[in-house]
HTML snippet that shows the backbone in 3Dmol.js (N, CA, C, O; Angstrom):
<script src="https://3Dmol.org/build/3Dmol-min.js"></script>
<div id="view" style="width:600px;height:400px;position:relative"></div>
<script>
const pdb = `
ATOM      1  N   MET A   1     107.270  93.805  89.908  1.00  0.00           N
ATOM      2  CA  MET A   1     106.396  93.946  90.822  1.00  0.00           C
ATOM      3  C   MET A   1     106.302  95.486  91.077  1.00  0.00           C
ATOM      4  O   MET A   1     107.310  96.190  91.015  1.00  0.00           O
ATOM      5  N   ALA A   2     105.107  95.972  91.356  1.00  0.00           N
ATOM      6  CA  ALA A   2     104.777  97.421  91.528  1.00  0.00           C
ATOM      7  C   ALA A   2     105.479  97.891  92.923  1.00  0.00           C
ATOM      8  O   ALA A   2     105.679  97.120  93.862  1.00  0.00           O
ATOM      9  N   ASN A   3     105.816  99.255  92.915  1.00  0.00           N
ATOM     10  CA  ASN A   3     106.469  99.681  94.082  1.00  0.00           C
ATOM     11  C   ASN A   3     105.386 100.256  95.156  1.00  0.00           C
ATOM     12  O   ASN A   3     105.677 100.652  96.285  1.00  0.00           O
ATOM     13  N   ASP A   4     104.139 100.229  94.612  1.00  0.00           N
ATOM     14  CA  ASP A   4     102.962 100.745  95.474  1.00  0.00           C
ATOM     15  C   ASP A   4     102.712  99.457  96.442  1.00  0.00           C
ATOM     16  O   ASP A   4     102.953  98.300  96.097  1.00  0.00           O
ATOM     17  N   LYS A   5     102.208  99.833  97.665  1.00  0.00           N
ATOM     18  CA  LYS A   5     101.932  98.755  98.526  1.00  0.00           C
ATOM     19  C   LYS A   5     100.459  98.497  98.533  1.00  0.00           C
ATOM     20  O   LYS A   5     100.027  97.782  99.437  1.00  0.00           O
ATOM     21  N   THR A   6      99.658  98.967  97.679  1.00  0.00           N
ATOM     22  CA  THR A   6      98.214  98.579  97.492  1.00  0.00           C
ATOM     23  C   THR A   6      98.073  97.682  96.318  1.00  0.00           C
ATOM     24  O   THR A   6      98.957  97.507  95.479  1.00  0.00           O
ATOM     25  N   ILE A   7      96.804  97.081  96.317  1.00  0.00           N
ATOM     26  CA  ILE A   7      96.426  96.248  95.233  1.00  0.00           C
ATOM     27  C   ILE A   7      95.244  96.641  94.435  1.00  0.00           C
ATOM     28  O   ILE A   7      94.356  97.277  95.004  1.00  0.00           O
ATOM     29  N   GLN A   8      95.137  96.354  93.253  1.00  0.00           N
ATOM     30  CA  GLN A   8      93.923  96.815  92.328  1.00  0.00           C
ATOM     31  C   GLN A   8      92.876  95.514  92.631  1.00  0.00           C
ATOM     32  O   GLN A   8      93.191  94.334  92.477  1.00  0.00           O
ATOM     33  N   VAL A   9      91.712  95.948  93.043  1.00  0.00           N
ATOM     34  CA  VAL A   9      90.656  94.996  93.327  1.00  0.00           C
ATOM     35  C   VAL A   9      89.838  94.865  92.021  1.00  0.00           C
ATOM     36  O   VAL A   9      89.150  95.791  91.591  1.00  0.00           O
ATOM     37  N   THR A  10      89.947  93.704  91.435  1.00  0.00           N
ATOM     38  CA  THR A  10      89.327  93.483  90.306  1.00  0.00           C
ATOM     39  C   THR A  10      87.830  92.825  90.743  1.00  0.00           C
ATOM     40  O   THR A  10      87.685  92.305  91.849  1.00  0.00           O
ATOM     41  N   PRO A  11      86.814  92.898  89.828  1.00  0.00           N
ATOM     42  CA  PRO A  11      85.533  92.398  90.230  1.00  0.00           C
ATOM     43  C   PRO A  11      85.585  91.049  90.640  1.00  0.00           C
ATOM     44  O   PRO A  11      84.813  90.726  91.542  1.00  0.00           O
ATOM     45  N   ASN A  12      86.452  90.064  90.090  1.00  0.00           N
ATOM     46  CA  ASN A  12      86.590  88.738  90.572  1.00  0.00           C
ATOM     47  C   ASN A  12      87.104  88.609  91.937  1.00  0.00           C
ATOM     48  O   ASN A  12      86.584  87.817  92.724  1.00  0.00           O
ATOM     49  N   VAL A  13      88.154  89.389  92.276  1.00  0.00           N
ATOM     50  CA  VAL A  13      88.668  89.311  93.603  1.00  0.00           C
ATOM     51  C   VAL A  13      87.533  89.873  94.636  1.00  0.00           C
ATOM     52  O   VAL A  13      87.326  89.277  95.693  1.00  0.00           O
ATOM     53  N   GLN A  14      86.867  90.956  94.305  1.00  0.00           N
ATOM     54  CA  GLN A  14      85.825  91.483  95.190  1.00  0.00           C
ATOM     55  C   GLN A  14      84.833  90.389  95.487  1.00  0.00           C
ATOM     56  O   GLN A  14      84.454  90.147  96.634  1.00  0.00           O
ATOM     57  N   ARG A  15      84.396  89.688  94.346  1.00  0.00           N
ATOM     58  CA  ARG A  15      83.403  88.586  94.472  1.00  0.00           C
ATOM     59  C   ARG A  15      83.882  87.477  95.440  1.00  0.00           C
ATOM     60  O   ARG A  15      83.144  86.948  96.271  1.00  0.00           O
ATOM     61  N   CYS A  16      85.204  87.173  95.251  1.00  0.00           N
ATOM     62  CA  CYS A  16      85.811  86.147  96.203  1.00  0.00           C
ATOM     63  C   CYS A  16      85.687  86.524  97.524  1.00  0.00           C
ATOM     64  O   CYS A  16      85.356  85.644  98.318  1.00  0.00           O
ATOM     65  N   LEU A  17      85.907  87.794  97.985  1.00  0.00           N
ATOM     66  CA  LEU A  17      85.760  88.170  99.235  1.00  0.00           C
ATOM     67  C   LEU A  17      84.363  88.053  99.730  1.00  0.00           C
ATOM     68  O   LEU A  17      84.124  87.573 100.838  1.00  0.00           O
ATOM     69  N   GLU A  18      83.346  88.525  98.850  1.00  0.00           N
ATOM     70  CA  GLU A  18      81.944  88.473  99.218  1.00  0.00           C
ATOM     71  C   GLU A  18      81.639  86.884  99.590  1.00  0.00           C
ATOM     72  O   GLU A  18      81.080  86.554 100.636  1.00  0.00           O
ATOM     73  N   ILE A  19      82.069  85.991  98.620  1.00  0.00           N
ATOM     74  CA  ILE A  19      81.709  84.553  98.859  1.00  0.00           C
ATOM     75  C   ILE A  19      82.344  84.186 100.212  1.00  0.00           C
ATOM     76  O   ILE A  19      81.676  83.624 101.081  1.00  0.00           O
ATOM     77  N   LEU A  20      83.612  84.501 100.380  1.00  0.00           N
ATOM     78  CA  LEU A  20      84.422  84.049 101.625  1.00  0.00           C
ATOM     79  C   LEU A  20      83.537  84.530 102.803  1.00  0.00           C
ATOM     80  O   LEU A  20      83.274  83.757 103.724  1.00  0.00           O
ATOM     81  N   THR A  21      83.074  85.813 102.777  1.00  0.00           N
ATOM     82  CA  THR A  21      82.393  86.387 104.002  1.00  0.00           C
ATOM     83  C   THR A  21      81.192  85.464 104.171  1.00  0.00           C
ATOM     84  O   THR A  21      80.986  85.019 105.300  1.00  0.00           O
ATOM     85  N   GLU A  22      80.417  85.143 103.223  1.00  0.00           N
ATOM     86  CA  GLU A  22      79.251  84.386 103.350  1.00  0.00           C
ATOM     87  C   GLU A  22      79.457  83.004 103.968  1.00  0.00           C
ATOM     88  O   GLU A  22      78.707  82.537 104.826  1.00  0.00           O
ATOM     89  N   VAL A  23      80.505  82.399 103.479  1.00  0.00           N
ATOM     90  CA  VAL A  23      80.971  81.073 103.909  1.00  0.00           C
ATOM     91  C   VAL A  23      81.354  81.019 105.395  1.00  0.00           C
ATOM     92  O   VAL A  23      80.990  80.105 106.136  1.00  0.00           O
ATOM     93  N   VAL A  24      82.113  82.057 105.783  1.00  0.00           N
ATOM     94  CA  VAL A  24      82.633  82.041 107.183  1.00  0.00           C
ATOM     95  C   VAL A  24      81.590  82.303 108.212  1.00  0.00           C
ATOM     96  O   VAL A  24      81.820  81.976 109.376  1.00  0.00           O
ATOM     97  N   LYS A  25      80.281  82.953 107.832  1.00  0.00           N
ATOM     98  CA  LYS A  25      79.018  83.088 108.572  1.00  0.00           C
ATOM     99  C   LYS A  25      78.667  81.661 109.117  1.00  0.00           C
ATOM    100  O   LYS A  25      78.227  81.493 110.255  1.00  0.00           O
ATOM    101  N   SER A  26      78.887  80.670 108.247  1.00  0.00           N
ATOM    102  CA  SER A  26      78.249  79.372 108.501  1.00  0.00           C
ATOM    103  C   SER A  26      79.310  78.489 109.307  1.00  0.00           C
ATOM    104  O   SER A  26      78.929  77.379 109.678  1.00  0.00           O
ATOM    105  N   LEU A  27      80.492  78.858 109.578  1.00  0.00           N
ATOM    106  CA  LEU A  27      81.408  78.021 110.261  1.00  0.00           C
ATOM    107  C   LEU A  27      81.179  78.108 111.919  1.00  0.00           C
ATOM    108  O   LEU A  27      80.933  79.151 112.526  1.00  0.00           O
ATOM    109  N   PRO A  28      81.288  77.049 112.391  1.00  0.00           N
ATOM    110  CA  PRO A  28      81.193  76.960 113.995  1.00  0.00           C
ATOM    111  C   PRO A  28      82.061  77.805 114.547  1.00  0.00           C
ATOM    112  O   PRO A  28      83.071  78.113 113.915  1.00  0.00           O
ATOM    113  N   THR A  29      81.829  78.299 115.758  1.00  0.00           N
ATOM    114  CA  THR A  29      82.598  79.252 116.517  1.00  0.00           C
ATOM    115  C   THR A  29      83.819  78.316 117.036  1.00  0.00           C
ATOM    116  O   THR A  29      83.734  77.185 117.514  1.00  0.00           O
ATOM    117  N   GLY A  30      85.021  79.133 116.802  1.00  0.00           N
ATOM    118  CA  GLY A  30      86.310  78.366 117.135  1.00  0.00           C
ATOM    119  C   GLY A  30      87.472  79.049 116.346  1.00  0.00           C
ATOM    120  O   GLY A  30      87.301  80.087 115.708  1.00  0.00           O
ATOM    121  N   ASP A  31      88.592  78.435 116.430  1.00  0.00           N
ATOM    122  CA  ASP A  31      89.814  79.078 116.060  1.00  0.00           C
ATOM    123  C   ASP A  31      89.804  79.275 114.451  1.00  0.00           C
ATOM    124  O   ASP A  31      90.252  80.308 113.954  1.00  0.00           O
ATOM    125  N   THR A  32      89.314  78.316 113.731  1.00  0.00           N
ATOM    126  CA  THR A  32      89.219  78.441 112.317  1.00  0.00           C
ATOM    127  C   THR A  32      88.391  79.594 111.879  1.00  0.00           C
ATOM    128  O   THR A  32      88.778  80.348 110.985  1.00  0.00           O
ATOM    129  N   LYS A  33      87.238  79.745 112.505  1.00  0.00           N
ATOM    130  CA  LYS A  33      86.323  80.933 112.226  1.00  0.00           C
ATOM    131  C   LYS A  33      87.062  82.157 112.639  1.00  0.00           C
ATOM    132  O   LYS A  33      86.964  83.139 111.903  1.00  0.00           O
ATOM    133  N   GLU A  34      87.789  82.235 113.718  1.00  0.00           N
ATOM    134  CA  GLU A  34      88.316  83.455 114.151  1.00  0.00           C
ATOM    135  C   GLU A  34      89.405  83.839 113.056  1.00  0.00           C
ATOM    136  O   GLU A  34      89.408  84.965 112.558  1.00  0.00           O
ATOM    137  N   LYS A  35      90.339  82.853 112.695  1.00  0.00           N
ATOM    138  CA  LYS A  35      91.255  83.151 111.709  1.00  0.00           C
ATOM    139  C   LYS A  35      90.647  83.618 110.353  1.00  0.00           C
ATOM    140  O   LYS A  35      91.129  84.523 109.670  1.00  0.00           O
ATOM    141  N   ALA A  36      89.483  82.864 110.026  1.00  0.00           N
ATOM    142  CA  ALA A  36      88.863  83.320 108.637  1.00  0.00           C
ATOM    143  C   ALA A  36      88.433  84.772 108.642  1.00  0.00           C
ATOM    144  O   ALA A  36      88.598  85.524 107.681  1.00  0.00           O
ATOM    145  N   GLU A  37      87.819  85.144 109.895  1.00  0.00           N
ATOM    146  CA  GLU A  37      87.265  86.500 110.187  1.00  0.00           C
ATOM    147  C   GLU A  37      88.485  87.534 109.944  1.00  0.00           C
ATOM    148  O   GLU A  37      88.368  88.607 109.352  1.00  0.00           O
ATOM    149  N   GLY A  38      89.653  87.031 110.495  1.00  0.00           N
ATOM    150  CA  GLY A  38      90.826  87.905 110.465  1.00  0.00           C
ATOM    151  C   GLY A  38      91.245  88.213 109.025  1.00  0.00           C
ATOM    152  O   GLY A  38      91.584  89.337 108.652  1.00  0.00           O
ATOM    153  N   VAL A  39      91.193  87.083 108.213  1.00  0.00           N
ATOM    154  CA  VAL A  39      91.459  87.265 106.867  1.00  0.00           C
ATOM    155  C   VAL A  39      90.611  88.189 106.232  1.00  0.00           C
ATOM    156  O   VAL A  39      91.090  89.106 105.565  1.00  0.00           O
ATOM    157  N   ILE A  40      89.229  88.019 106.391  1.00  0.00           N
ATOM    158  CA  ILE A  40      88.384  88.991 105.850  1.00  0.00           C
ATOM    159  C   ILE A  40      88.529  90.330 106.180  1.00  0.00           C
ATOM    160  O   ILE A  40      88.457  91.204 105.316  1.00  0.00           O
ATOM    161  N   GLN A  41      88.764  90.615 107.570  1.00  0.00           N
ATOM    162  CA  GLN A  41      89.068  92.058 107.889  1.00  0.00           C
ATOM    163  C   GLN A  41      90.335  92.625 107.172  1.00  0.00           C
ATOM    164  O   GLN A  41      90.366  93.734 106.638  1.00  0.00           O
ATOM    165  N   TYR A  42      91.388  91.730 107.219  1.00  0.00           N
ATOM    166  CA  TYR A  42      92.725  92.170 106.465  1.00  0.00           C
ATOM    167  C   TYR A  42      92.381  92.504 104.989  1.00  0.00           C
ATOM    168  O   TYR A  42      92.849  93.500 104.436  1.00  0.00           O
ATOM    169  N   LEU A  43      91.560  91.649 104.384  1.00  0.00           N
ATOM    170  CA  LEU A  43      91.440  91.923 102.891  1.00  0.00           C
ATOM    171  C   LEU A  43      90.582  93.064 102.708  1.00  0.00           C
ATOM    172  O   LEU A  43      90.789  93.890 101.819  1.00  0.00           O
ATOM    173  N   SER A  44      89.456  93.147 103.666  1.00  0.00           N
ATOM    174  CA  SER A  44      88.709  94.447 103.496  1.00  0.00           C
ATOM    175  C   SER A  44      89.286  95.723 103.609  1.00  0.00           C
ATOM    176  O   SER A  44      88.928  96.633 102.861  1.00  0.00           O
ATOM    177  N   ARG A  45      90.256  95.897 104.585  1.00  0.00           N
ATOM    178  CA  ARG A  45      91.147  96.882 104.754  1.00  0.00           C
ATOM    179  C   ARG A  45      92.009  97.127 103.589  1.00  0.00           C
ATOM    180  O   ARG A  45      92.221  98.262 103.161  1.00  0.00           O
ATOM    181  N   THR A  46      92.491  96.088 103.092  1.00  0.00           N
ATOM    182  CA  THR A  46      93.562  96.289 101.902  1.00  0.00           C
ATOM    183  C   THR A  46      92.729  96.799 100.694  1.00  0.00           C
ATOM    184  O   THR A  46      93.191  97.686  99.977  1.00  0.00           O
ATOM    185  N   PHE A  47      91.465  96.232 100.449  1.00  0.00           N
ATOM    186  CA  PHE A  47      90.755  96.682  99.411  1.00  0.00           C
ATOM    187  C   PHE A  47      90.346  98.030  99.533  1.00  0.00           C
ATOM    188  O   PHE A  47      90.207  98.689  98.503  1.00  0.00           O
ATOM    189  N   GLU A  48      90.129  98.548 100.666  1.00  0.00           N
ATOM    190  CA  GLU A  48      89.783 100.000 100.941  1.00  0.00           C
ATOM    191  C   GLU A  48      91.049 100.916 100.726  1.00  0.00           C
ATOM    192  O   GLU A  48      90.960 102.137 100.853  1.00  0.00           O
ATOM    193  N   GLY A  49      92.223 100.292 100.398  1.00  0.00           N
ATOM    194  CA  GLY A  49      93.361 101.214  99.998  1.00  0.00           C
ATOM    195  C   GLY A  49      94.388 101.213 101.148  1.00  0.00           C
ATOM    196  O   GLY A  49      95.435 101.809 100.896  1.00  0.00           O
ATOM    197  N   GLU A  50      94.268 100.633 102.401  1.00  0.00           N
ATOM    198  CA  GLU A  50      95.198 100.571 103.354  1.00  0.00           C
ATOM    199  C   GLU A  50      96.501  99.792 102.840  1.00  0.00           C
ATOM    200  O   GLU A  50      96.447  98.690 102.293  1.00  0.00           O
ATOM    201  N   PRO A  51      97.636 100.484 103.079  1.00  0.00           N
ATOM    202  CA  PRO A  51      98.823  99.725 102.624  1.00  0.00           C
ATOM    203  C   PRO A  51      98.994  98.274 103.178  1.00  0.00           C
ATOM    204  O   PRO A  51      98.587  97.974 104.300  1.00  0.00           O
ATOM    205  N   GLN A  52      99.579  97.434 102.388  1.00  0.00           N
ATOM    206  CA  GLN A  52      99.845  96.128 103.028  1.00  0.00           C
ATOM    207  C   GLN A  52     101.084  95.985 103.814  1.00  0.00           C
ATOM    208  O   GLN A  52     102.109  96.563 103.452  1.00  0.00           O
ATOM    209  N   ALA A  53     101.049  95.287 104.812  1.00  0.00           N
ATOM    210  CA  ALA A  53     102.340  95.224 105.594  1.00  0.00           C
ATOM    211  C   ALA A  53     103.429  94.476 104.945  1.00  0.00           C
ATOM    212  O   ALA A  53     103.213  93.437 104.321  1.00  0.00           O
ATOM    213  N   GLY A  54     104.677  95.032 105.097  1.00  0.00           N
ATOM    214  CA  GLY A  54     105.825  94.308 104.536  1.00  0.00           C
ATOM    215  C   GLY A  54     105.959  94.379 103.041  1.00  0.00           C
ATOM    216  O   GLY A  54     106.631  93.508 102.489  1.00  0.00           O
ATOM    217  N   GLY A  55     105.338  95.412 102.261  1.00  0.00           N
ATOM    218  CA  GLY A  55     105.317  95.437 101.013  1.00  0.00           C
ATOM    219  C   GLY A  55     104.436  94.443 100.299  1.00  0.00           C
ATOM    220  O   GLY A  55     104.632  94.153  99.119  1.00  0.00           O
ATOM    221  N   GLY A  56     103.413  93.897 101.059  1.00  0.00           N
ATOM    222  CA  GLY A  56     102.617  92.879 100.471  1.00  0.00           C
ATOM    223  C   GLY A  56     102.993  91.525 100.426  1.00  0.00           C
ATOM    224  O   GLY A  56     102.212  90.654 100.044  1.00  0.00           O
ATOM    225  N   ARG A  57     104.346  91.257 100.860  1.00  0.00           N
ATOM    226  CA  ARG A  57     104.702  89.793 100.707  1.00  0.00           C
ATOM    227  C   ARG A  57     104.636  89.071 102.007  1.00  0.00           C
ATOM    228  O   ARG A  57     104.346  87.878 102.101  1.00  0.00           O
ATOM    229  N   THR A  58     104.912  89.837 102.976  1.00  0.00           N
ATOM    230  CA  THR A  58     104.878  89.136 104.348  1.00  0.00           C
ATOM    231  C   THR A  58     104.215  89.934 105.502  1.00  0.00           C
ATOM    232  O   THR A  58     104.088  91.140 105.289  1.00  0.00           O
ATOM    233  N   CYS A  59     103.790  89.471 106.645  1.00  0.00           N
ATOM    234  CA  CYS A  59     103.250  90.136 107.621  1.00  0.00           C
ATOM    235  C   CYS A  59     104.249  90.456 108.764  1.00  0.00           C
ATOM    236  O   CYS A  59     105.027  89.555 109.080  1.00  0.00           O
ATOM    237  N   PRO A  60     104.304  91.507 109.342  1.00  0.00           N
ATOM    238  CA  PRO A  60     105.388  91.651 110.329  1.00  0.00           C
ATOM    239  C   PRO A  60     105.214  90.860 111.606  1.00  0.00           C
ATOM    240  O   PRO A  60     104.105  90.432 111.928  1.00  0.00           O
ATOM    241  N   GLY A  61     106.192  90.682 112.263  1.00  0.00           N
ATOM    242  CA  GLY A  61     106.000  89.693 113.406  1.00  0.00           C
ATOM    243  C   GLY A  61     104.775  89.885 114.220  1.00  0.00           C
ATOM    244  O   GLY A  61     104.295  91.004 114.397  1.00  0.00           O
ATOM    245  N   GLY A  62     104.253  88.771 114.730  1.00  0.00           N
ATOM    246  CA  GLY A  62     103.069  88.825 115.563  1.00  0.00           C
ATOM    247  C   GLY A  62     101.697  89.306 114.924  1.00  0.00           C
ATOM    248  O   GLY A  62     100.753  89.669 115.626  1.00  0.00           O
ATOM    249  N   SER A  63     101.660  89.281 113.531  1.00  0.00           N
ATOM    250  CA  SER A  63     100.435  89.753 112.932  1.00  0.00           C
ATOM    251  C   SER A  63     100.115  88.772 111.933  1.00  0.00           C
ATOM    252  O   SER A  63      99.328  89.175 111.077  1.00  0.00           O
ATOM    253  N   ALA A  64     100.544  87.520 111.810  1.00  0.00           N
ATOM    254  CA  ALA A  64     100.230  86.545 110.981  1.00  0.00           C
ATOM    255  C   ALA A  64      98.799  86.193 111.217  1.00  0.00           C
ATOM    256  O   ALA A  64      98.404  85.991 112.366  1.00  0.00           O
ATOM    257  N   ILE A  65      97.938  86.103 110.102  1.00  0.00           N
ATOM    258  CA  ILE A  65      96.606  85.786 110.192  1.00  0.00           C
ATOM    259  C   ILE A  65      96.248  84.340 109.838  1.00  0.00           C
ATOM    260  O   ILE A  65      95.165  83.845 110.150  1.00  0.00           O
ATOM    261  N   ILE A  66      97.222  83.677 109.162  1.00  0.00           N
ATOM    262  CA  ILE A  66      97.093  82.179 108.804  1.00  0.00           C
ATOM    263  C   ILE A  66      98.386  81.533 109.185  1.00  0.00           C
ATOM    264  O   ILE A  66      99.464  82.014 108.838  1.00  0.00           O
ATOM    265  N   GLU A  67      98.289  80.520 109.849  1.00  0.00           N
ATOM    266  CA  GLU A  67      99.565  79.756 110.194  1.00  0.00           C
ATOM    267  C   GLU A  67      99.708  78.478 109.505  1.00  0.00           C
ATOM    268  O   GLU A  67     100.698  77.775 109.706  1.00  0.00           O
TER     269      GLU A  67
END
`;
const viewer = $3Dmol.createViewer("view");
viewer.addModel(pdb, "pdb");
viewer.setStyle({}, {cartoon: {color: "spectrum"}});
viewer.zoomTo();
viewer.render();
</script>
């Protein structure tokens, strides 16, 4: 495992984020949509080079985006 806390964004991973973003737009308002939007925000920040929390394996306490 790399010592760096960032990931390399491949075209496939970028496309997956784009598809997820489009799908989430069609979700009804509620908890699931809020969590999915949190995932998109987290991935977007990570793709832009923001270091991942906890070395990329875990989220620090109180910041879980998926339960």
